[in-house]
py3Dmol code that shows the C-alpha trace and the ligand (Angstrom):
import py3Dmol

protein = """\
ATOM      1  CA  MET A   1      52.451  78.867 -24.311  1.00  0.00           C
ATOM      2  CA  PRO A   2      49.317  80.122 -22.543  1.00  0.00           C
ATOM      3  CA  GLU A   3      47.513  83.082 -24.112  1.00  0.00           C
ATOM      4  CA  ASP A   4      48.534  85.450 -21.323  1.00  0.00           C
ATOM      5  CA  SER A   5      52.234  84.917 -20.737  1.00  0.00           C
ATOM      6  CA  LEU A   6      55.227  87.091 -19.887  1.00  0.00           C
ATOM      7  CA  ALA A   7      57.599  84.841 -21.848  1.00  0.00           C
ATOM      8  CA  PRO A   8      60.292  86.696 -23.845  1.00  0.00           C
ATOM      9  CA  GLU A   9      58.473  85.932 -27.133  1.00  0.00           C
ATOM     10  CA  ARG A  10      55.532  87.994 -25.879  1.00  0.00           C
ATOM     11  CA  VAL A  11      57.350  90.851 -24.143  1.00  0.00           C
ATOM     12  CA  GLU A  12      60.587  91.513 -26.051  1.00  0.00           C
ATOM     13  CA  PRO A  13      58.882  92.599 -29.317  1.00  0.00           C
ATOM     14  CA  LEU A  14      57.034  95.262 -27.306  1.00  0.00           C
ATOM     15  CA  LEU A  15      60.184  96.796 -25.802  1.00  0.00           C
ATOM     16  CA  SER A  16      61.582  99.816 -27.578  1.00  0.00           C
ATOM     17  CA  GLY A  17      64.254 101.126 -25.204  1.00  0.00           C
ATOM     18  CA  ARG A  18      67.361  99.984 -23.420  1.00  0.00           C
ATOM     19  CA  PHE A  19      65.561  98.596 -20.348  1.00  0.00           C
ATOM     20  CA  GLY A  20      64.395  94.990 -20.490  1.00  0.00           C
ATOM     21  CA  ARG A  21      67.640  93.748 -22.036  1.00  0.00           C
ATOM     22  CA  PRO A  22      68.625  91.197 -21.018  1.00  0.00           C
ATOM     23  CA  TYR A  23      65.190  89.875 -20.169  1.00  0.00           C
ATOM     24  CA  VAL A  24      65.577  87.081 -17.617  1.00  0.00           C
ATOM     25  CA  TYR A  25      62.439  84.948 -17.481  1.00  0.00           C
ATOM     26  CA  ALA A  26      61.352  81.891 -15.492  1.00  0.00           C
ATOM     27  CA  LEU A  27      58.019  80.218 -14.916  1.00  0.00           C
ATOM     28  CA  ARG A  28      58.905  79.902 -11.244  1.00  0.00           C
ATOM     29  CA  CYS A  29      61.565  81.459  -9.056  1.00  0.00           C
ATOM     30  CA  ASP A  30      62.162  82.208  -5.379  1.00  0.00           C
ATOM     31  CA  SER A  31      62.023  85.951  -5.960  1.00  0.00           C
ATOM     32  CA  THR A  32      62.839  88.049  -9.004  1.00  0.00           C
ATOM     33  CA  GLN A  33      64.895  90.160  -6.572  1.00  0.00           C
ATOM     34  CA  THR A  34      67.509  87.405  -6.478  1.00  0.00           C
ATOM     35  CA  ALA A  35      67.491  86.493 -10.190  1.00  0.00           C
ATOM     36  CA  LEU A  36      69.756  89.280 -11.464  1.00  0.00           C
ATOM     37  CA  ASP A  37      73.313  88.426 -10.403  1.00  0.00           C
ATOM     38  CA  GLU A  38      75.945  90.480 -12.219  1.00  0.00           C
ATOM     39  CA  GLN A  39      73.473  91.898 -14.730  1.00  0.00           C
ATOM     40  CA  PRO A  40      73.935  95.437 -16.117  1.00  0.00           C
ATOM     41  CA  GLU A  41      71.632  98.415 -15.641  1.00  0.00           C
ATOM     42  CA  GLY A  42      68.313  97.894 -17.364  1.00  0.00           C
ATOM     43  CA  ALA A  43      68.282  94.103 -17.000  1.00  0.00           C
ATOM     44  CA  VAL A  44      64.862  92.836 -15.964  1.00  0.00           C
ATOM     45  CA  ALA A  45      63.862  89.595 -14.225  1.00  0.00           C
ATOM     46  CA  VAL A  46      60.312  88.348 -14.502  1.00  0.00           C
ATOM     47  CA  CYS A  47      58.594  85.196 -13.352  1.00  0.00           C
ATOM     48  CA  GLU A  48      55.066  83.883 -13.408  1.00  0.00           C
ATOM     49  CA  GLU A  49      55.219  82.586  -9.848  1.00  0.00           C
ATOM     50  CA  GLN A  50      57.406  83.433  -6.870  1.00  0.00           C
ATOM     51  CA  THR A  51      57.857  80.918  -4.075  1.00  0.00           C
ATOM     52  CA  ALA A  52      59.443  83.456  -1.710  1.00  0.00           C
ATOM     53  CA  GLY A  53      58.255  86.850  -2.952  1.00  0.00           C
ATOM     54  CA  ARG A  54      59.526  89.680  -0.792  1.00  0.00           C
ATOM     55  CA  GLY A  55      57.610  92.733   0.345  1.00  0.00           C
ATOM     56  CA  ARG A  56      59.003  95.654   2.322  1.00  0.00           C
ATOM     57  CA  LEU A  57      59.861  95.381   5.996  1.00  0.00           C
ATOM     58  CA  GLY A  58      60.349  91.611   5.798  1.00  0.00           C
ATOM     59  CA  ARG A  59      56.797  90.890   4.709  1.00  0.00           C
ATOM     60  CA  PRO A  60      55.935  88.247   2.098  1.00  0.00           C
ATOM     61  CA  TRP A  61      54.513  89.170  -1.318  1.00  0.00           C
ATOM     62  CA  THR A  62      52.169  86.603  -2.794  1.00  0.00           C
ATOM     63  CA  ALA A  63      50.238  86.209  -6.036  1.00  0.00           C
ATOM     64  CA  PRO A  64      48.754  83.181  -7.810  1.00  0.00           C
ATOM     65  CA  PRO A  65      50.787  81.912 -10.799  1.00  0.00           C
ATOM     66  CA  GLY A  66      50.272  83.932 -13.959  1.00  0.00           C
ATOM     67  CA  ALA A  67      47.979  86.560 -12.428  1.00  0.00           C
ATOM     68  CA  ALA A  68      50.305  89.474 -11.653  1.00  0.00           C
ATOM     69  CA  VAL A  69      53.292  91.328 -13.038  1.00  0.00           C
ATOM     70  CA  LEU A  70      56.264  90.381 -10.829  1.00  0.00           C
ATOM     71  CA  CYS A  71      59.464  91.995 -11.995  1.00  0.00           C
ATOM     72  CA  SER A  72      62.807  93.346 -10.830  1.00  0.00           C
ATOM     73  CA  ILE A  73      65.117  95.710 -12.615  1.00  0.00           C
ATOM     74  CA  VAL A  74      68.787  96.596 -12.133  1.00  0.00           C
ATOM     75  CA  LEU A  75      69.590 100.289 -11.662  1.00  0.00           C
ATOM     76  CA  GLU A  76      72.966 101.929 -11.160  1.00  0.00           C
ATOM     77  CA  PRO A  77      72.127 105.342  -9.725  1.00  0.00           C
ATOM     78  CA  PRO A  78      74.796 108.021 -10.099  1.00  0.00           C
ATOM     79  CA  ALA A  79      76.706 109.015  -6.964  1.00  0.00           C
ATOM     80  CA  ASP A  80      75.088 112.472  -6.858  1.00  0.00           C
ATOM     81  CA  ARG A  81      71.568 111.067  -6.570  1.00  0.00           C
ATOM     82  CA  GLU A  82      69.817 109.737  -3.482  1.00  0.00           C
ATOM     83  CA  PRO A  83      68.971 106.017  -3.968  1.00  0.00           C
ATOM     84  CA  ALA A  84      66.298 106.254  -1.249  1.00  0.00           C
ATOM     85  CA  GLN A  85      64.208 108.154  -3.820  1.00  0.00           C
ATOM     86  CA  LEU A  86      64.086 105.203  -6.223  1.00  0.00           C
ATOM     87  CA  PRO A  87      60.883 103.667  -4.770  1.00  0.00           C
ATOM     88  CA  LEU A  88      59.142 106.959  -5.599  1.00  0.00           C
ATOM     89  CA  VAL A  89      60.546 106.939  -9.141  1.00  0.00           C
ATOM     90  CA  ALA A  90      59.411 103.337  -9.677  1.00  0.00           C
ATOM     91  CA  GLY A  91      56.101 103.977  -7.903  1.00  0.00           C
ATOM     92  CA  LEU A  92      55.415 106.880 -10.250  1.00  0.00           C
ATOM     93  CA  ALA A  93      56.219 104.683 -13.259  1.00  0.00           C
ATOM     94  CA  ALA A  94      53.825 102.009 -11.969  1.00  0.00           C
ATOM     95  CA  ALA A  95      51.130 104.621 -11.272  1.00  0.00           C
ATOM     96  CA  GLU A  96      51.408 106.016 -14.809  1.00  0.00           C
ATOM     97  CA  ALA A  97      51.275 102.519 -16.356  1.00  0.00           C
ATOM     98  CA  VAL A  98      48.232 101.665 -14.229  1.00  0.00           C
ATOM     99  CA  GLU A  99      46.497 104.898 -15.250  1.00  0.00           C
ATOM    100  CA  ARG A 100      47.032 104.174 -18.940  1.00  0.00           C
ATOM    101  CA  ALA A 101      45.617 100.666 -18.491  1.00  0.00           C
ATOM    102  CA  LEU A 102      42.612 101.619 -16.379  1.00  0.00           C
ATOM    103  CA  ASN A 103      41.891 105.122 -17.561  1.00  0.00           C
ATOM    104  CA  LEU A 104      41.521 106.046 -13.900  1.00  0.00           C
ATOM    105  CA  SER A 105      43.845 108.078 -11.740  1.00  0.00           C
ATOM    106  CA  ALA A 106      46.313 106.331  -9.453  1.00  0.00           C
ATOM    107  CA  GLN A 107      48.090 107.726  -6.413  1.00  0.00           C
ATOM    108  CA  ILE A 108      51.323 107.040  -4.588  1.00  0.00           C
ATOM    109  CA  LYS A 109      51.123 106.299  -0.911  1.00  0.00           C
ATOM    110  CA  TRP A 110      54.543 107.274   0.379  1.00  0.00           C
ATOM    111  CA  PRO A 111      56.954 105.629   0.148  1.00  0.00           C
ATOM    112  CA  ASN A 112      56.111 102.713  -2.110  1.00  0.00           C
ATOM    113  CA  ASP A 113      52.457 101.845  -2.665  1.00  0.00           C
ATOM    114  CA  VAL A 114      50.403 102.531  -5.772  1.00  0.00           C
ATOM    115  CA  MET A 115      46.766 103.121  -4.940  1.00  0.00           C
ATOM    116  CA  VAL A 116      43.542 103.191  -6.915  1.00  0.00           C
ATOM    117  CA  ASN A 117      40.233 103.858  -5.180  1.00  0.00           C
ATOM    118  CA  ARG A 118      42.071 103.803  -1.826  1.00  0.00           C
ATOM    119  CA  ARG A 119      43.317 100.266  -2.429  1.00  0.00           C
ATOM    120  CA  LYS A 120      46.825  99.080  -3.156  1.00  0.00           C
ATOM    121  CA  VAL A 121      47.324  97.724  -6.671  1.00  0.00           C
ATOM    122  CA  ALA A 122      51.115  97.681  -6.708  1.00  0.00           C
ATOM    123  CA  GLY A 123      54.073  97.737  -4.350  1.00  0.00           C
ATOM    124  CA  VAL A 124      57.709  98.619  -4.861  1.00  0.00           C
ATOM    125  CA  ILE A 125      60.808  97.430  -3.050  1.00  0.00           C
ATOM    126  CA  ALA A 126      64.352  98.727  -3.601  1.00  0.00           C
ATOM    127  CA  GLU A 127      67.317  96.700  -2.340  1.00  0.00           C
ATOM    128  CA  ALA A 128      70.937  97.806  -2.574  1.00  0.00           C
ATOM    129  CA  SER A 129      73.132  94.988  -3.826  1.00  0.00           C
ATOM    130  CA  GLY A 130      76.293  96.329  -2.212  1.00  0.00           C
ATOM    131  CA  ASP A 131      78.158  97.080  -5.457  1.00  0.00           C
ATOM    132  CA  GLY A 132      76.436 100.366  -6.244  1.00  0.00           C
ATOM    133  CA  ARG A 133      73.531  98.676  -7.974  1.00  0.00           C
ATOM    134  CA  VAL A 134      69.981  98.832  -6.694  1.00  0.00           C
ATOM    135  CA  ILE A 135      67.479  96.106  -7.498  1.00  0.00           C
ATOM    136  CA  VAL A 136      64.034  97.611  -7.771  1.00  0.00           C
ATOM    137  CA  GLY A 137      61.153  95.135  -7.577  1.00  0.00           C
ATOM    138  CA  ILE A 138      57.595  95.882  -8.607  1.00  0.00           C
ATOM    139  CA  GLY A 139      54.578  93.695  -7.923  1.00  0.00           C
ATOM    140  CA  LEU A 140      51.482  94.777  -9.854  1.00  0.00           C
ATOM    141  CA  ASN A 141      48.178  93.021  -9.228  1.00  0.00           C
ATOM    142  CA  VAL A 142      46.543  92.477 -12.609  1.00  0.00           C
ATOM    143  CA  ASN A 143      44.094  89.582 -12.979  1.00  0.00           C
ATOM    144  CA  GLN A 144      43.602  88.356  -9.404  1.00  0.00           C
ATOM    145  CA  LYS A 145      40.015  87.749  -8.338  1.00  0.00           C
ATOM    146  CA  PRO A 146      38.975  89.235  -4.972  1.00  0.00           C
ATOM    147  CA  GLU A 147      39.545  85.917  -3.165  1.00  0.00           C
ATOM    148  CA  GLU A 148      43.049  85.649  -4.651  1.00  0.00           C
ATOM    149  CA  LEU A 149      44.281  88.862  -3.034  1.00  0.00           C
ATOM    150  CA  PRO A 150      46.031  88.577   0.346  1.00  0.00           C
ATOM    151  CA  ALA A 151      43.422  88.651   3.113  1.00  0.00           C
ATOM    152  CA  ASP A 152      45.827  89.890   5.771  1.00  0.00           C
ATOM    153  CA  ALA A 153      47.432  92.819   3.909  1.00  0.00           C
ATOM    154  CA  ARG A 154      47.995  95.975   5.985  1.00  0.00           C
ATOM    155  CA  VAL A 155      46.716  98.145   3.156  1.00  0.00           C
ATOM    156  CA  ALA A 156      43.524  96.835   1.510  1.00  0.00           C
ATOM    157  CA  PRO A 157      44.582  95.311  -1.830  1.00  0.00           C
ATOM    158  CA  ALA A 158      43.008  95.425  -5.287  1.00  0.00           C
ATOM    159  CA  SER A 159      43.909  94.175  -8.739  1.00  0.00           C
ATOM    160  CA  LEU A 160      43.146  95.908 -12.022  1.00  0.00           C
ATOM    161  CA  TYR A 161      40.540  93.167 -12.501  1.00  0.00           C
ATOM    162  CA  THR A 162      38.792  93.801  -9.176  1.00  0.00           C
ATOM    163  CA  ILE A 163      38.664  97.497 -10.069  1.00  0.00           C
ATOM    164  CA  ASP A 164      37.066  97.352 -13.511  1.00  0.00           C
ATOM    165  CA  GLY A 165      36.210  93.682 -14.163  1.00  0.00           C
ATOM    166  CA  ILE A 166      38.474  93.469 -17.239  1.00  0.00           C
ATOM    167  CA  ARG A 167      40.968  90.623 -17.682  1.00  0.00           C
ATOM    168  CA  ARG A 168      44.128  91.936 -19.248  1.00  0.00           C
ATOM    169  CA  GLU A 169      47.062  90.554 -21.140  1.00  0.00           C
ATOM    170  CA  ARG A 170      50.032  91.308 -18.946  1.00  0.00           C
ATOM    171  CA  ALA A 171      52.750  91.594 -21.623  1.00  0.00           C
ATOM    172  CA  PRO A 172      51.722  95.067 -22.906  1.00  0.00           C
ATOM    173  CA  LEU A 173      51.345  96.242 -19.330  1.00  0.00           C
ATOM    174  CA  LEU A 174      54.823  95.045 -18.404  1.00  0.00           C
ATOM    175  CA  ALA A 175      56.347  96.609 -21.543  1.00  0.00           C
ATOM    176  CA  GLU A 176      54.628  99.904 -20.715  1.00  0.00           C
ATOM    177  CA  LEU A 177      55.916  99.722 -17.140  1.00  0.00           C
ATOM    178  CA  ILE A 178      59.495  99.037 -18.247  1.00  0.00           C
ATOM    179  CA  GLY A 179      59.404 101.835 -20.842  1.00  0.00           C
ATOM    180  CA  THR A 180      57.900 104.326 -18.399  1.00  0.00           C
ATOM    181  CA  LEU A 181      60.449 103.442 -15.728  1.00  0.00           C
ATOM    182  CA  GLU A 182      63.274 103.937 -18.212  1.00  0.00           C
ATOM    183  CA  ARG A 183      61.942 107.396 -19.143  1.00  0.00           C
ATOM    184  CA  LEU A 184      61.301 108.568 -15.565  1.00  0.00           C
ATOM    185  CA  TYR A 185      64.570 107.136 -14.282  1.00  0.00           C
ATOM    186  CA  GLY A 186      66.392 109.051 -17.056  1.00  0.00           C
ATOM    187  CA  LEU A 187      64.699 112.284 -15.944  1.00  0.00           C
ATOM    188  CA  TRP A 188      65.611 111.549 -12.324  1.00  0.00           C
ATOM    189  CA  ARG A 189      69.247 110.878 -13.221  1.00  0.00           C
ATOM    190  CA  GLU A 190      69.391 114.246 -14.954  1.00  0.00           C
ATOM    191  CA  GLY A 191      67.344 116.392 -12.609  1.00  0.00           C
ATOM    192  CA  GLY A 192      66.609 114.439  -9.425  1.00  0.00           C
ATOM    193  CA  LEU A 193      63.147 114.308  -7.892  1.00  0.00           C
ATOM    194  CA  ASP A 194      62.522 117.934  -8.926  1.00  0.00           C
ATOM    195  CA  ALA A 195      62.221 116.662 -12.495  1.00  0.00           C
ATOM    196  CA  LEU A 196      59.398 114.316 -11.467  1.00  0.00           C
ATOM    197  CA  TYR A 197      57.813 116.435  -8.820  1.00  0.00           C
ATOM    198  CA  GLU A 198      54.823 117.602 -10.824  1.00  0.00           C
ATOM    199  CA  GLY A 199      53.674 114.040 -11.421  1.00  0.00           C
ATOM    200  CA  LEU A 200      54.557 112.927  -7.929  1.00  0.00           C
ATOM    201  CA  GLY A 201      52.963 115.836  -6.074  1.00  0.00           C
ATOM    202  CA  ALA A 202      49.757 115.482  -8.062  1.00  0.00           C
ATOM    203  CA  ARG A 203      49.488 111.831  -7.019  1.00  0.00           C
ATOM    204  CA  ASP A 204      50.386 112.252  -3.340  1.00  0.00           C
ATOM    205  CA  PHE A 205      47.871 109.938  -1.615  1.00  0.00           C
ATOM    206  CA  LEU A 206      48.618 110.979   1.982  1.00  0.00           C
ATOM    207  CA  ARG A 207      48.353 114.732   1.415  1.00  0.00           C
ATOM    208  CA  GLY A 208      45.570 116.049   3.624  1.00  0.00           C
ATOM    209  CA  ARG A 209      44.707 112.598   4.954  1.00  0.00           C
ATOM    210  CA  ARG A 210      44.484 111.578   8.594  1.00  0.00           C
ATOM    211  CA  VAL A 211      47.534 109.430   9.287  1.00  0.00           C
ATOM    212  CA  PHE A 212      48.831 107.252  12.117  1.00  0.00           C
ATOM    213  CA  VAL A 213      52.560 107.040  12.772  1.00  0.00           C
ATOM    214  CA  ASN A 214      54.017 105.069  15.695  1.00  0.00           C
ATOM    215  CA  GLY A 215      50.866 105.531  17.756  1.00  0.00           C
ATOM    216  CA  SER A 216      50.464 109.271  16.988  1.00  0.00           C
ATOM    217  CA  VAL A 217      47.643 110.727  14.926  1.00  0.00           C
ATOM    218  CA  GLY A 218      48.244 113.506  12.424  1.00  0.00           C
ATOM    219  CA  THR A 219      47.709 114.798   8.909  1.00  0.00           C
ATOM    220  CA  GLY A 220      49.796 114.134   5.822  1.00  0.00           C
ATOM    221  CA  VAL A 221      51.265 117.387   4.523  1.00  0.00           C
ATOM    222  CA  ALA A 222      53.302 116.438   1.443  1.00  0.00           C
ATOM    223  CA  ILE A 223      55.966 114.311  -0.124  1.00  0.00           C
ATOM    224  CA  ARG A 224      58.824 116.819  -0.082  1.00  0.00           C
ATOM    225  CA  ARG A 225      61.060 117.555  -3.015  1.00  0.00           C
ATOM    226  CA  ASP A 226      63.801 115.487  -1.364  1.00  0.00           C
ATOM    227  CA  GLY A 227      61.496 112.443  -1.175  1.00  0.00           C
ATOM    228  CA  ARG A 228      60.846 112.597   2.571  1.00  0.00           C
ATOM    229  CA  LEU A 229      57.321 112.771   3.940  1.00  0.00           C
ATOM    230  CA  GLU A 230      56.170 115.774   5.907  1.00  0.00           C
ATOM    231  CA  ILE A 231      53.357 115.261   8.390  1.00  0.00           C
ATOM    232  CA  ASP A 232      51.625 117.462  10.915  1.00  0.00           C
ATOM    233  CA  LEU A 233      51.243 115.959  14.390  1.00  0.00           C
ATOM    234  CA  ASP A 234      49.071 118.316  16.445  1.00  0.00           C
ATOM    235  CA  GLY A 235      50.600 121.420  14.901  1.00  0.00           C
ATOM    236  CA  GLU A 236      54.132 120.051  15.056  1.00  0.00           C
ATOM    237  CA  ARG A 237      55.767 119.367  11.688  1.00  0.00           C
ATOM    238  CA  ARG A 238      57.693 116.091  11.397  1.00  0.00           C
ATOM    239  CA  VAL A 239      59.687 114.813   8.441  1.00  0.00           C
ATOM    240  CA  LEU A 240      59.954 111.055   7.918  1.00  0.00           C
ATOM    241  CA  GLU A 241      62.866 109.423   6.093  1.00  0.00           C
ATOM    242  CA  SER A 242      61.364 105.953   5.838  1.00  0.00           C
ATOM    243  CA  GLY A 243      58.908 103.637   7.497  1.00  0.00           C
ATOM    244  CA  GLU A 244      55.234 102.949   7.459  1.00  0.00           C
ATOM    245  CA  VAL A 245      52.342 105.373   7.674  1.00  0.00           C
ATOM    246  CA  GLU A 246      48.812 104.121   8.183  1.00  0.00           C
ATOM    247  CA  PHE A 247      45.834 106.120   7.070  1.00  0.00           C
ATOM    248  CA  GLU A 248      42.170 106.453   7.883  1.00  0.00           C
ATOM    249  CA  ARG A 249      40.125 104.784   5.154  1.00  0.00           C
TER     250      ARG A 249
END
"""
ligand_1 = """\
16
BTN
C 55.708 96.016 -0.904
O 54.680 96.636 -1.198
O 55.932 95.617 0.252
C 56.702 95.746 -1.989
C 56.297 94.556 -2.823
C 57.261 94.228 -3.936
C 56.907 92.928 -4.600
C 57.722 92.664 -5.831
S 57.092 91.314 -6.777
C 58.512 91.349 -7.772
C 59.689 91.591 -6.862
N 60.147 90.327 -6.308
C 59.943 90.265 -5.006
O 60.245 89.281 -4.301
N 59.407 91.391 -4.549
C 59.187 92.338 -5.613
"""
view = py3Dmol.view(width=600, height=400)
view.addModel(protein, "pdb")
view.setStyle({"model": 0}, {"cartoon": {"style": "trace"}})
view.addModel(ligand_1, "xyz")
view.setStyle({"model": 1}, {"stick": {}})
view.zoomTo()
view.show()
């Protein structure tokens, strides 16, 4: 087994909660999003290489083998919670895990990007499976060199390595991410986004930034307590449910 591996032998001893069991691992898969048939809440799929990694809005998600954390997790949100908020819950978990690894602050670019130094280090996708479960996928760029990051990404990408020049073992990072997601998801189940709002609001990347939405220019106001994004377009307040917001770098 290579030194830096996400094989169960490396990751399972680092897991202390309910999430990550079962731990479904493959060296190669199409997408971890499709590797969790019939699994219960907390099951996690991980692979070293995806041949058809999925990003949001039908975009591909690529990473060289063994360089990133590519994982999906099964969640069964209660009926009184809004599943559309799950990318923010997972994004906050990824941001906190990144901060602990880098010792730098990370932000959340609504609705699903984790940013450090104005570059995207992680992305989140949430896909309903039709039976009440939601499969949340997280791609975290860890050891990619600059030339291994996608050249055509809409948001300029970074890896933890391109940020501080340190190569990291991914297993502790993944275990931290899974544990943090379990904790934050538990808080969200109990108290909704209000329970996470302090952490979320403090990391709101678009707040006060010049933004571009469907050809209009405006300013990000805030991620609201219901998870929607409020923006100001020439003095007119608009609230976005979903979609893509570009920003001025
Ligand atoms: C985005 O920023 O567009 C979301 C990217 C999500 C990528 C992760 S990698 C692990 C999981 N498997 C996938 O195919 N996609 C998600």
